[in-house]
N, C-alpha and C positions, 0 to 999 in steps of 0.2 A: 021058531017064533018068540016061544017063551024065554029062550036062553039069550036071546038078543037083547029083549026087555030087560032082563035080569042083569046083564053086563052095563047096560045104559044106566039103570039105576044105581049100580056099583059106582060107576064112575061119577056121577053127579054126587053121590053120598060121599065118595072120596074129597071131591071137590069142597063140598060143604064143610067137612071135617078140616081140611087144609086151611079154609078161610077162617075159621073160628079160632084155630091155634094161632094164626097170623095175627088176628084181632086181639087175642088175649095177650100175644108177646107186645104188640105195639101198645096196648092200655096200660099194661105193667112199665113198660119202657117209660112212657109219659108222665105215669104216677112217680117213677123214681126222678126224673127230671124235675118235675115240680117240687118234690120233697127238698131236692138238692137245692135248687133255687132259693126256696124258703128258708132253709138253715142258713144260706149264704147272706141273705138280707137280715135275718135275726141276729147273725153274728156280728154283722157290720155295725148294727145300732148300739 
């Protein structure tokens, strides 16, 4: 019984880690995009 609970806990923990990593990557990507856009706008002026 305990091992099943532990395995399910591990699986959910893994999912949370994967989601946080994906969120971090997406956030970094959007930050880079905005920086690029901002630089483009400032260069044009």
